[in-house]
PDB file of N, CA, C and O in Angstrom, chain B, residues numbered from 101:
ATOM      1  N   MET B 101     113.707 110.976  98.752  1.00  0.00           N
ATOM      2  CA  MET B 101     113.659 110.171  99.945  1.00  0.00           C
ATOM      3  C   MET B 101     114.751 109.113  99.847  1.00  0.00           C
ATOM      4  O   MET B 101     114.998 108.555  98.778  1.00  0.00           O
ATOM      5  N   HIS B 102     115.389 108.850 100.960  1.00  0.00           N
ATOM      6  CA  HIS B 102     116.404 107.806 101.052  1.00  0.00           C
ATOM      7  C   HIS B 102     115.934 106.786 102.073  1.00  0.00           C
ATOM      8  O   HIS B 102     115.444 107.152 103.141  1.00  0.00           O
ATOM      9  N   ALA B 103     116.079 105.525 101.754  1.00  0.00           N
ATOM     10  CA  ALA B 103     115.599 104.452 102.637  1.00  0.00           C
ATOM     11  C   ALA B 103     116.723 103.935 103.534  1.00  0.00           C
ATOM     12  O   ALA B 103     117.071 102.755 103.482  1.00  0.00           O
ATOM     13  N   GLU B 104     117.278 104.806 104.339  1.00  0.00           N
ATOM     14  CA  GLU B 104     118.360 104.395 105.236  1.00  0.00           C
ATOM     15  C   GLU B 104     117.797 103.538 106.360  1.00  0.00           C
ATOM     16  O   GLU B 104     117.097 104.040 107.239  1.00  0.00           O
ATOM     17  N   GLY B 105     118.101 102.249 106.332  1.00  0.00           N
ATOM     18  CA  GLY B 105     117.615 101.334 107.349  1.00  0.00           C
ATOM     19  C   GLY B 105     116.217 100.809 107.093  1.00  0.00           C
ATOM     20  O   GLY B 105     115.793  99.854 107.744  1.00  0.00           O
ATOM     21  N   ALA B 106     115.500 101.399 106.174  1.00  0.00           N
ATOM     22  CA  ALA B 106     114.138 100.960 105.861  1.00  0.00           C
ATOM     23  C   ALA B 106     114.154 100.075 104.628  1.00  0.00           C
ATOM     24  O   ALA B 106     115.048 100.170 103.787  1.00  0.00           O
ATOM     25  N   LYS B 107     113.153  99.216 104.537  1.00  0.00           N
ATOM     26  CA  LYS B 107     113.008  98.349 103.370  1.00  0.00           C
ATOM     27  C   LYS B 107     112.129  99.059 102.346  1.00  0.00           C
ATOM     28  O   LYS B 107     111.029  99.503 102.675  1.00  0.00           O
ATOM     29  N   THR B 108     112.600  99.166 101.119  1.00  0.00           N
ATOM     30  CA  THR B 108     111.818  99.777 100.051  1.00  0.00           C
ATOM     31  C   THR B 108     110.820  98.751  99.530  1.00  0.00           C
ATOM     32  O   THR B 108     111.209  97.663  99.106  1.00  0.00           O
ATOM     33  N   LEU B 109     109.527  99.098  99.562  1.00  0.00           N
ATOM     34  CA  LEU B 109     108.469  98.193  99.124  1.00  0.00           C
ATOM     35  C   LEU B 109     107.947  98.545  97.739  1.00  0.00           C
ATOM     36  O   LEU B 109     107.404  97.685  97.045  1.00  0.00           O
ATOM     37  N   ALA B 110     108.105  99.792  97.332  1.00  0.00           N
ATOM     38  CA  ALA B 110     107.681 100.231  95.999  1.00  0.00           C
ATOM     39  C   ALA B 110     108.550 101.410  95.591  1.00  0.00           C
ATOM     40  O   ALA B 110     108.949 102.221  96.426  1.00  0.00           O
ATOM     41  N   THR B 111     108.836 101.494  94.310  1.00  0.00           N
ATOM     42  CA  THR B 111     109.633 102.604  93.784  1.00  0.00           C
ATOM     43  C   THR B 111     108.882 103.288  92.656  1.00  0.00           C
ATOM     44  O   THR B 111     107.990 102.710  92.035  1.00  0.00           O
ATOM     45  N   TYR B 112     109.262 104.523  92.411  1.00  0.00           N
ATOM     46  CA  TYR B 112     108.727 105.251  91.263  1.00  0.00           C
ATOM     47  C   TYR B 112     109.312 104.650  89.992  1.00  0.00           C
ATOM     48  O   TYR B 112     110.478 104.258  89.962  1.00  0.00           O
ATOM     49  N   THR B 113     108.503 104.578  88.952  1.00  0.00           N
ATOM     50  CA  THR B 113     108.961 103.992  87.693  1.00  0.00           C
ATOM     51  C   THR B 113     109.114 105.019  86.581  1.00  0.00           C
ATOM     52  O   THR B 113     109.719 104.724  85.550  1.00  0.00           O
ATOM     53  N   HIS B 114     108.575 106.222  86.773  1.00  0.00           N
ATOM     54  CA  HIS B 114     108.626 107.245  85.725  1.00  0.00           C
ATOM     55  C   HIS B 114     109.009 108.601  86.318  1.00  0.00           C
ATOM     56  O   HIS B 114     108.915 108.823  87.526  1.00  0.00           O
ATOM     57  N   GLY B 115     109.434 109.480  85.454  1.00  0.00           N
ATOM     58  CA  GLY B 115     109.705 110.857  85.846  1.00  0.00           C
ATOM     59  C   GLY B 115     111.011 111.043  86.579  1.00  0.00           C
ATOM     60  O   GLY B 115     111.868 110.160  86.618  1.00  0.00           O
ATOM     61  N   MET B 116     111.136 112.236  87.164  1.00  0.00           N
ATOM     62  CA  MET B 116     112.397 112.583  87.810  1.00  0.00           C
ATOM     63  C   MET B 116     112.666 111.777  89.079  1.00  0.00           C
ATOM     64  O   MET B 116     113.794 111.767  89.573  1.00  0.00           O
ATOM     65  N   LEU B 117     111.637 111.097  89.619  1.00  0.00           N
ATOM     66  CA  LEU B 117     111.830 110.283  90.817  1.00  0.00           C
ATOM     67  C   LEU B 117     112.016 108.800  90.494  1.00  0.00           C
ATOM     68  O   LEU B 117     112.077 107.978  91.408  1.00  0.00           O
ATOM     69  N   ALA B 118     112.107 108.448  89.226  1.00  0.00           N
ATOM     70  CA  ALA B 118     112.253 107.045  88.831  1.00  0.00           C
ATOM     71  C   ALA B 118     113.391 106.380  89.608  1.00  0.00           C
ATOM     72  O   ALA B 118     114.506 106.898  89.676  1.00  0.00           O
ATOM     73  N   GLY B 119     113.081 105.225  90.190  1.00  0.00           N
ATOM     74  CA  GLY B 119     114.059 104.489  90.976  1.00  0.00           C
ATOM     75  C   GLY B 119     114.087 104.864  92.447  1.00  0.00           C
ATOM     76  O   GLY B 119     114.676 104.145  93.253  1.00  0.00           O
ATOM     77  N   SER B 120     113.461 105.975  92.812  1.00  0.00           N
ATOM     78  CA  SER B 120     113.428 106.410  94.215  1.00  0.00           C
ATOM     79  C   SER B 120     112.325 105.671  94.963  1.00  0.00           C
ATOM     80  O   SER B 120     111.332 105.268  94.356  1.00  0.00           O
ATOM     81  N   PRO B 121     112.485 105.486  96.280  1.00  0.00           N
ATOM     82  CA  PRO B 121     111.450 104.810  97.066  1.00  0.00           C
ATOM     83  C   PRO B 121     110.146 105.604  97.082  1.00  0.00           C
ATOM     84  O   PRO B 121     110.147 106.824  97.246  1.00  0.00           O
ATOM     85  N   ALA B 122     109.036 104.889  96.908  1.00  0.00           N
ATOM     86  CA  ALA B 122     107.708 105.495  97.020  1.00  0.00           C
ATOM     87  C   ALA B 122     107.027 105.036  98.311  1.00  0.00           C
ATOM     88  O   ALA B 122     106.269 105.789  98.922  1.00  0.00           O
ATOM     89  N   VAL B 123     107.305 103.786  98.722  1.00  0.00           N
ATOM     90  CA  VAL B 123     106.757 103.223  99.953  1.00  0.00           C
ATOM     91  C   VAL B 123     107.881 102.476 100.657  1.00  0.00           C
ATOM     92  O   VAL B 123     108.559 101.641 100.060  1.00  0.00           O
ATOM     93  N   THR B 124     108.071 102.792 101.946  1.00  0.00           N
ATOM     94  CA  THR B 124     109.090 102.099 102.732  1.00  0.00           C
ATOM     95  C   THR B 124     108.482 101.613 104.041  1.00  0.00           C
ATOM     96  O   THR B 124     107.445 102.102 104.489  1.00  0.00           O
ATOM     97  N   ARG B 125     109.158 100.635 104.640  1.00  0.00           N
ATOM     98  CA  ARG B 125     108.757 100.114 105.952  1.00  0.00           C
ATOM     99  C   ARG B 125     110.026  99.938 106.780  1.00  0.00           C
ATOM    100  O   ARG B 125     111.041  99.443 106.289  1.00  0.00           O
ATOM    101  N   ASN B 126     109.951 100.349 108.037  1.00  0.00           N
ATOM    102  CA  ASN B 126     111.100 100.228 108.925  1.00  0.00           C
ATOM    103  C   ASN B 126     110.646  99.610 110.241  1.00  0.00           C
ATOM    104  O   ASN B 126     109.615  99.992 110.795  1.00  0.00           O
ATOM    105  N   ALA B 127     111.417  98.665 110.727  1.00  0.00           N
ATOM    106  CA  ALA B 127     111.113  98.027 112.003  1.00  0.00           C
ATOM    107  C   ALA B 127     111.945  98.679 113.101  1.00  0.00           C
ATOM    108  O   ALA B 127     113.107  99.030 112.899  1.00  0.00           O
ATOM    109  N   PHE B 128     111.321  98.834 114.271  1.00  0.00           N
ATOM    110  CA  PHE B 128     112.016  99.364 115.432  1.00  0.00           C
ATOM    111  C   PHE B 128     111.419  98.689 116.653  1.00  0.00           C
ATOM    112  O   PHE B 128     110.228  98.831 116.928  1.00  0.00           O
ATOM    113  N   GLY B 129     112.244  97.956 117.384  1.00  0.00           N
ATOM    114  CA  GLY B 129     111.711  97.217 118.529  1.00  0.00           C
ATOM    115  C   GLY B 129     110.668  96.228 118.037  1.00  0.00           C
ATOM    116  O   GLY B 129     110.935  95.436 117.133  1.00  0.00           O
ATOM    117  N   THR B 130     109.473  96.272 118.632  1.00  0.00           N
ATOM    118  CA  THR B 130     108.399  95.382 118.210  1.00  0.00           C
ATOM    119  C   THR B 130     107.449  96.049 117.227  1.00  0.00           C
ATOM    120  O   THR B 130     106.468  95.441 116.799  1.00  0.00           O
ATOM    121  N   GLY B 131     107.734  97.296 116.868  1.00  0.00           N
ATOM    122  CA  GLY B 131     106.848  98.029 115.965  1.00  0.00           C
ATOM    123  C   GLY B 131     107.395  98.167 114.564  1.00  0.00           C
ATOM    124  O   GLY B 131     108.554  97.851 114.293  1.00  0.00           O
ATOM    125  N   ARG B 132     106.546  98.644 113.683  1.00  0.00           N
ATOM    126  CA  ARG B 132     106.929  98.920 112.299  1.00  0.00           C
ATOM    127  C   ARG B 132     106.311 100.239 111.880  1.00  0.00           C
ATOM    128  O   ARG B 132     105.174 100.552 112.233  1.00  0.00           O
ATOM    129  N   GLY B 133     107.070 100.999 111.131  1.00  0.00           N
ATOM    130  CA  GLY B 133     106.574 102.249 110.588  1.00  0.00           C
ATOM    131  C   GLY B 133     106.581 102.194 109.070  1.00  0.00           C
ATOM    132  O   GLY B 133     107.524 101.681 108.467  1.00  0.00           O
ATOM    133  N   TRP B 134     105.549 102.714 108.462  1.00  0.00           N
ATOM    134  CA  TRP B 134     105.432 102.780 107.007  1.00  0.00           C
ATOM    135  C   TRP B 134     105.497 104.242 106.599  1.00  0.00           C
ATOM    136  O   TRP B 134     105.005 105.114 107.314  1.00  0.00           O
ATOM    137  N   TYR B 135     106.099 104.505 105.459  1.00  0.00           N
ATOM    138  CA  TYR B 135     106.164 105.868 104.938  1.00  0.00           C
ATOM    139  C   TYR B 135     105.789 105.835 103.463  1.00  0.00           C
ATOM    140  O   TYR B 135     106.342 105.052 102.689  1.00  0.00           O
ATOM    141  N   LEU B 136     104.858 106.679 103.086  1.00  0.00           N
ATOM    142  CA  LEU B 136     104.452 106.829 101.692  1.00  0.00           C
ATOM    143  C   LEU B 136     104.870 108.217 101.238  1.00  0.00           C
ATOM    144  O   LEU B 136     104.538 109.212 101.882  1.00  0.00           O
ATOM    145  N   SER B 137     105.590 108.284 100.140  1.00  0.00           N
ATOM    146  CA  SER B 137     105.951 109.588  99.580  1.00  0.00           C
ATOM    147  C   SER B 137     105.122 109.845  98.324  1.00  0.00           C
ATOM    148  O   SER B 137     105.516 110.619  97.451  1.00  0.00           O
ATOM    149  N   THR B 138     103.983 109.191  98.251  1.00  0.00           N
ATOM    150  CA  THR B 138     103.095 109.292  97.101  1.00  0.00           C
ATOM    151  C   THR B 138     101.657 109.297  97.589  1.00  0.00           C
ATOM    152  O   THR B 138     101.391 109.016  98.757  1.00  0.00           O
ATOM    153  N   ARG B 139     100.726 109.616  96.689  1.00  0.00           N
ATOM    154  CA  ARG B 139      99.304 109.575  97.011  1.00  0.00           C
ATOM    155  C   ARG B 139      98.643 108.535  96.114  1.00  0.00           C
ATOM    156  O   ARG B 139      98.278 108.843  94.980  1.00  0.00           O
ATOM    157  N   PRO B 140      98.485 107.310  96.606  1.00  0.00           N
ATOM    158  CA  PRO B 140      97.858 106.280  95.778  1.00  0.00           C
ATOM    159  C   PRO B 140      96.380 106.578  95.527  1.00  0.00           C
ATOM    160  O   PRO B 140      95.744 107.295  96.300  1.00  0.00           O
ATOM    161  N   ASP B 141      95.844 106.025  94.446  1.00  0.00           N
ATOM    162  CA  ASP B 141      94.409 106.136  94.204  1.00  0.00           C
ATOM    163  C   ASP B 141      93.684 105.182  95.160  1.00  0.00           C
ATOM    164  O   ASP B 141      94.326 104.504  95.961  1.00  0.00           O
ATOM    165  N   HIS B 142      92.348 105.126  95.078  1.00  0.00           N
ATOM    166  CA  HIS B 142      91.609 104.313  96.049  1.00  0.00           C
ATOM    167  C   HIS B 142      91.950 102.831  95.926  1.00  0.00           C
ATOM    168  O   HIS B 142      91.894 102.110  96.922  1.00  0.00           O
ATOM    169  N   VAL B 143      92.298 102.360  94.740  1.00  0.00           N
ATOM    170  CA  VAL B 143      92.702 100.961  94.565  1.00  0.00           C
ATOM    171  C   VAL B 143      94.039 100.716  95.279  1.00  0.00           C
ATOM    172  O   VAL B 143      94.218  99.698  95.947  1.00  0.00           O
ATOM    173  N   GLY B 144      94.961 101.652  95.128  1.00  0.00           N
ATOM    174  CA  GLY B 144      96.257 101.537  95.793  1.00  0.00           C
ATOM    175  C   GLY B 144      96.134 101.569  97.305  1.00  0.00           C
ATOM    176  O   GLY B 144      96.786 100.794  98.004  1.00  0.00           O
ATOM    177  N   TYR B 145      95.280 102.482  97.819  1.00  0.00           N
ATOM    178  CA  TYR B 145      95.059 102.534  99.261  1.00  0.00           C
ATOM    179  C   TYR B 145      94.433 101.229  99.755  1.00  0.00           C
ATOM    180  O   TYR B 145      94.803 100.711 100.808  1.00  0.00           O
ATOM    181  N   GLY B 146      93.483 100.706  98.982  1.00  0.00           N
ATOM    182  CA  GLY B 146      92.847  99.447  99.356  1.00  0.00           C
ATOM    183  C   GLY B 146      93.852  98.317  99.457  1.00  0.00           C
ATOM    184  O   GLY B 146      93.813  97.519 100.394  1.00  0.00           O
ATOM    185  N   ALA B 147      94.757  98.254  98.482  1.00  0.00           N
ATOM    186  CA  ALA B 147      95.789  97.213  98.493  1.00  0.00           C
ATOM    187  C   ALA B 147      96.723  97.392  99.687  1.00  0.00           C
ATOM    188  O   ALA B 147      97.109  96.413 100.326  1.00  0.00           O
ATOM    189  N   LEU B 148      97.085  98.629  99.986  1.00  0.00           N
ATOM    190  CA  LEU B 148      97.965  98.893 101.125  1.00  0.00           C
ATOM    191  C   LEU B 148      97.287  98.520 102.439  1.00  0.00           C
ATOM    192  O   LEU B 148      97.897  97.868 103.286  1.00  0.00           O
ATOM    193  N   VAL B 149      96.039  98.927 102.615  1.00  0.00           N
ATOM    194  CA  VAL B 149      95.314  98.604 103.847  1.00  0.00           C
ATOM    195  C   VAL B 149      95.142  97.094 103.981  1.00  0.00           C
ATOM    196  O   VAL B 149      95.285  96.554 105.078  1.00  0.00           O
ATOM    197  N   ALA B 150      94.837  96.408 102.883  1.00  0.00           N
ATOM    198  CA  ALA B 150      94.705  94.949 102.928  1.00  0.00           C
ATOM    199  C   ALA B 150      96.024  94.314 103.378  1.00  0.00           C
ATOM    200  O   ALA B 150      96.025  93.378 104.176  1.00  0.00           O
ATOM    201  N   ARG B 151      97.129  94.820 102.870  1.00  0.00           N
ATOM    202  CA  ARG B 151      98.442  94.282 103.265  1.00  0.00           C
ATOM    203  C   ARG B 151      98.721  94.548 104.739  1.00  0.00           C
ATOM    204  O   ARG B 151      99.208  93.669 105.449  1.00  0.00           O
ATOM    205  N   LEU B 152      98.413  95.759 105.199  1.00  0.00           N
ATOM    206  CA  LEU B 152      98.622  96.084 106.613  1.00  0.00           C
ATOM    207  C   LEU B 152      97.783  95.180 107.511  1.00  0.00           C
ATOM    208  O   LEU B 152      98.271  94.687 108.528  1.00  0.00           O
ATOM    209  N   LEU B 153      96.535  94.963 107.143  1.00  0.00           N
ATOM    210  CA  LEU B 153      95.668  94.091 107.940  1.00  0.00           C
ATOM    211  C   LEU B 153      96.187  92.663 107.944  1.00  0.00           C
ATOM    212  O   LEU B 153      96.197  92.010 108.988  1.00  0.00           O
ATOM    213  N   ASP B 154      96.619  92.174 106.790  1.00  0.00           N
ATOM    214  CA  ASP B 154      97.164  90.814 106.715  1.00  0.00           C
ATOM    215  C   ASP B 154      98.423  90.670 107.564  1.00  0.00           C
ATOM    216  O   ASP B 154      98.569  89.697 108.303  1.00  0.00           O
ATOM    217  N   GLU B 155      99.336  91.644 107.457  1.00  0.00           N
ATOM    218  CA  GLU B 155     100.598  91.554 108.189  1.00  0.00           C
ATOM    219  C   GLU B 155     100.411  91.655 109.699  1.00  0.00           C
ATOM    220  O   GLU B 155     101.192  91.089 110.464  1.00  0.00           O
ATOM    221  N   THR B 156      99.390  92.367 110.122  1.00  0.00           N
ATOM    222  CA  THR B 156      99.174  92.530 111.564  1.00  0.00           C
ATOM    223  C   THR B 156      98.216  91.496 112.128  1.00  0.00           C
ATOM    224  O   THR B 156      98.018  91.425 113.341  1.00  0.00           O
ATOM    225  N   GLY B 157      97.616  90.688 111.250  1.00  0.00           N
ATOM    226  CA  GLY B 157      96.696  89.653 111.709  1.00  0.00           C
ATOM    227  C   GLY B 157      95.327  90.169 112.080  1.00  0.00           C
ATOM    228  O   GLY B 157      94.567  89.474 112.755  1.00  0.00           O
ATOM    229  N   VAL B 158      94.995  91.378 111.650  1.00  0.00           N
ATOM    230  CA  VAL B 158      93.683  91.942 111.947  1.00  0.00           C
ATOM    231  C   VAL B 158      92.677  91.338 110.971  1.00  0.00           C
ATOM    232  O   VAL B 158      92.903  91.320 109.761  1.00  0.00           O
ATOM    233  N   GLY B 159      91.579  90.850 111.504  1.00  0.00           N
ATOM    234  CA  GLY B 159      90.545  90.242 110.678  1.00  0.00           C
ATOM    235  C   GLY B 159      89.176  90.743 111.092  1.00  0.00           C
ATOM    236  O   GLY B 159      89.062  91.633 111.935  1.00  0.00           O
ATOM    237  N   PRO B 160      88.142  90.177 110.503  1.00  0.00           N
ATOM    238  CA  PRO B 160      86.780  90.601 110.850  1.00  0.00           C
ATOM    239  C   PRO B 160      86.439  90.237 112.289  1.00  0.00           C
ATOM    240  O   PRO B 160      86.925  89.238 112.820  1.00  0.00           O
ATOM    241  N   GLU B 161      85.599  91.058 112.914  1.00  0.00           N
ATOM    242  CA  GLU B 161      85.195  90.792 114.297  1.00  0.00           C
ATOM    243  C   GLU B 161      84.238  89.611 114.373  1.00  0.00           C
ATOM    244  O   GLU B 161      84.201  88.909 115.383  1.00  0.00           O
ATOM    245  N   THR B 162      83.473  89.387 113.325  1.00  0.00           N
ATOM    246  CA  THR B 162      82.512  88.297 113.292  1.00  0.00           C
ATOM    247  C   THR B 162      83.108  87.131 112.525  1.00  0.00           C
ATOM    248  O   THR B 162      83.407  87.275 111.340  1.00  0.00           O
ATOM    249  N   PRO B 163      83.290  85.985 113.157  1.00  0.00           N
ATOM    250  CA  PRO B 163      83.872  84.836 112.460  1.00  0.00           C
ATOM    251  C   PRO B 163      83.070  84.490 111.213  1.00  0.00           C
ATOM    252  O   PRO B 163      81.841  84.560 111.208  1.00  0.00           O
ATOM    253  N   GLY B 164      83.782  84.117 110.164  1.00  0.00           N
ATOM    254  CA  GLY B 164      83.136  83.718 108.922  1.00  0.00           C
ATOM    255  C   GLY B 164      82.989  84.838 107.911  1.00  0.00           C
ATOM    256  O   GLY B 164      82.752  84.577 106.732  1.00  0.00           O
ATOM    257  N   LEU B 165      83.125  86.086 108.354  1.00  0.00           N
ATOM    258  CA  LEU B 165      83.039  87.201 107.411  1.00  0.00           C
ATOM    259  C   LEU B 165      84.392  87.403 106.757  1.00  0.00           C
ATOM    260  O   LEU B 165      85.430  87.095 107.344  1.00  0.00           O
ATOM    261  N   THR B 166      84.376  87.913 105.560  1.00  0.00           N
ATOM    262  CA  THR B 166      85.614  88.231 104.860  1.00  0.00           C
ATOM    263  C   THR B 166      85.604  89.694 104.489  1.00  0.00           C
ATOM    264  O   THR B 166      84.550  90.327 104.428  1.00  0.00           O
ATOM    265  N   ARG B 167      86.796  90.230 104.240  1.00  0.00           N
ATOM    266  CA  ARG B 167      86.911  91.608 103.797  1.00  0.00           C
ATOM    267  C   ARG B 167      86.553  91.687 102.333  1.00  0.00           C
ATOM    268  O   ARG B 167      86.819  90.751 101.579  1.00  0.00           O
ATOM    269  N   ARG B 168      85.965  92.764 101.925  1.00  0.00           N
ATOM    270  CA  ARG B 168      85.734  93.004 100.505  1.00  0.00           C
ATOM    271  C   ARG B 168      86.047  94.447 100.218  1.00  0.00           C
ATOM    272  O   ARG B 168      85.955  95.306 101.096  1.00  0.00           O
ATOM    273  N   SER B 169      86.417  94.709  98.989  1.00  0.00           N
ATOM    274  CA  SER B 169      86.794  96.068  98.639  1.00  0.00           C
ATOM    275  C   SER B 169      85.556  96.943  98.538  1.00  0.00           C
ATOM    276  O   SER B 169      84.464  96.459  98.242  1.00  0.00           O
ATOM    277  N   ARG B 170      85.733  98.219  98.784  1.00  0.00           N
ATOM    278  CA  ARG B 170      84.650  99.191  98.657  1.00  0.00           C
ATOM    279  C   ARG B 170      84.410  99.475  97.193  1.00  0.00           C
ATOM    280  O   ARG B 170      85.349  99.431  96.398  1.00  0.00           O
ATOM    281  N   PRO B 171      83.182  99.763  96.815  1.00  0.00           N
ATOM    282  CA  PRO B 171      82.920 100.112  95.421  1.00  0.00           C
ATOM    283  C   PRO B 171      83.569 101.440  95.065  1.00  0.00           C
ATOM    284  O   PRO B 171      83.792 102.287  95.930  1.00  0.00           O
ATOM    285  N   SER B 172      83.862 101.608  93.811  1.00  0.00           N
ATOM    286  CA  SER B 172      84.425 102.870  93.333  1.00  0.00           C
ATOM    287  C   SER B 172      83.410 103.974  93.541  1.00  0.00           C
ATOM    288  O   SER B 172      82.206 103.718  93.507  1.00  0.00           O
ATOM    289  N   PRO B 173      83.878 105.223  93.762  1.00  0.00           N
ATOM    290  CA  PRO B 173      82.937 106.330  93.892  1.00  0.00           C
ATOM    291  C   PRO B 173      82.055 106.392  92.649  1.00  0.00           C
ATOM    292  O   PRO B 173      82.538 106.267  91.524  1.00  0.00           O
ATOM    293  N   GLY B 174      80.762 106.585  92.867  1.00  0.00           N
ATOM    294  CA  GLY B 174      79.829 106.685  91.750  1.00  0.00           C
ATOM    295  C   GLY B 174      79.259 105.348  91.325  1.00  0.00           C
ATOM    296  O   GLY B 174      78.373 105.301  90.471  1.00  0.00           O
ATOM    297  N   THR B 175      79.750 104.251  91.906  1.00  0.00           N
ATOM    298  CA  THR B 175      79.199 102.940  91.574  1.00  0.00           C
ATOM    299  C   THR B 175      77.854 102.792  92.245  1.00  0.00           C
ATOM    300  O   THR B 175      77.744 103.001  93.454  1.00  0.00           O
ATOM    301  N   PRO B 176      76.813 102.431  91.484  1.00  0.00           N
ATOM    302  CA  PRO B 176      75.488 102.266  92.112  1.00  0.00           C
ATOM    303  C   PRO B 176      75.505 101.119  93.107  1.00  0.00           C
ATOM    304  O   PRO B 176      76.145 100.092  92.880  1.00  0.00           O
ATOM    305  N   ARG B 177      74.801 101.304  94.200  1.00  0.00           N
ATOM    306  CA  ARG B 177      74.712 100.258  95.205  1.00  0.00           C
ATOM    307  C   ARG B 177      73.461  99.436  94.933  1.00  0.00           C
ATOM    308  O   ARG B 177      72.442  99.961  94.483  1.00  0.00           O
ATOM    309  N   THR B 178      73.552  98.158  95.207  1.00  0.00           N
ATOM    310  CA  THR B 178      72.389  97.283  95.035  1.00  0.00           C
ATOM    311  C   THR B 178      72.058  96.653  96.368  1.00  0.00           C
ATOM    312  O   THR B 178      72.927  96.482  97.223  1.00  0.00           O
ATOM    313  N   ALA B 179      70.795  96.308  96.535  1.00  0.00           N
ATOM    314  CA  ALA B 179      70.367  95.672  97.777  1.00  0.00           C
ATOM    315  C   ALA B 179      70.881  94.242  97.801  1.00  0.00           C
ATOM    316  O   ALA B 179      71.005  93.598  96.759  1.00  0.00           O
ATOM    317  N   ALA B 180      71.176  93.756  98.988  1.00  0.00           N
ATOM    318  CA  ALA B 180      71.644  92.383  99.137  1.00  0.00           C
ATOM    319  C   ALA B 180      70.503  91.443  98.794  1.00  0.00           C
ATOM    320  O   ALA B 180      69.332  91.794  98.942  1.00  0.00           O
ATOM    321  N   ALA B 181      70.846  90.256  98.339  1.00  0.00           N
ATOM    322  CA  ALA B 181      69.835  89.261  97.979  1.00  0.00           C
ATOM    323  C   ALA B 181      68.933  88.992  99.168  1.00  0.00           C
ATOM    324  O   ALA B 181      69.420  88.756 100.274  1.00  0.00           O
ATOM    325  N   GLY B 182      67.635  89.023  98.957  1.00  0.00           N
ATOM    326  CA  GLY B 182      66.684  88.748 100.016  1.00  0.00           C
ATOM    327  C   GLY B 182      66.349  89.966 100.858  1.00  0.00           C
ATOM    328  O   GLY B 182      65.452  89.903 101.699  1.00  0.00           O
ATOM    329  N   ALA B 183      67.055  91.081 100.647  1.00  0.00           N
ATOM    330  CA  ALA B 183      66.769  92.295 101.421  1.00  0.00           C
ATOM    331  C   ALA B 183      65.609  93.028 100.785  1.00  0.00           C
ATOM    332  O   ALA B 183      65.424  92.975  99.569  1.00  0.00           O
ATOM    333  N   SER B 184      64.829  93.709 101.601  1.00  0.00           N
ATOM    334  CA  SER B 184      63.721  94.471 101.044  1.00  0.00           C
ATOM    335  C   SER B 184      63.799  95.920 101.434  1.00  0.00           C
ATOM    336  O   SER B 184      62.938  96.711 101.047  1.00  0.00           O
TER     337      SER B 184
END
């Protein structure tokens, strides 16, 4: 992948793609396009989605709530305090 006109946000650090763009962003008019040439794990996707939400100003619909990360697959869920 070549980042012609796009800003490189992450690069590969190992293997035959070392130094090549892994995540790019390009602006056009009032919009922005992101391109991933990799498959991040759930932590990586979470970080990317958090960044996209922050950059676009998207927040919770209910004032006072904050975003929290999803538990890892297989993590036991617990009831909220005071819930029955």
